[in-house]
N, C-alpha and C positions, 0 to 999 in steps of 0.2 A: 553279884551273887544273890541277891535279894531275888530278883527276878525267876533265876534257877528254881530257889525254892519254893516259889509258887507253884512253878509246874510240876516239881517234885514234891506230891507230899505224903513221902514215905519218910518213916523215923529210921534212920539207919542203926541207932544203938539198941534200939529195941530189937530190931532184926539180927542184931549179932547178941545179944543177951538170950535169944530165944532160939539161936541156933544149933542145930543136933551136932554138928563137928564142924571142925577145922577148913573142912574141903567147902563147907556152904559159906564161912567168910570170905575165902577168896573169891567166889562168885559174887558174891555182893562186892565187894573192892572193883574187881573186874567191870560191874554193871555200873557201876559209878563211873568211874573212867571211860569206859569205850567211848559214850558219846561226845566227850570232851575231845576225845584222839581222833576220831571220826571229824570232827569239827576243824581242827587243828589240821589234819590231812587237805580237809577240802580247803580251806584258806590257803595254805601252802602250794598247791596244785595250782590255782586260780593266782596266785602272785606270779610263778613261774610262768603261767602260761600269759599273763599280761606283758611280763617283762621279754619273753621272745617274743610277744607281736611290738613291742615299744624299739626294740633293735633291728626290726626288720626295715624300719622305714628311712 
């Protein structure tokens, strides 16, 4: 978690406090979750692909 915070130099609490409305809060939340969701999806796809390859042998 510390490594991720080194790449992500933004302060989420500050963004939320300065948000003009609630839709901005949703955008900040999606922007923080989306990279992790993409990585999980990629890892799942690689796992399924490796599992299928192993079953063919």
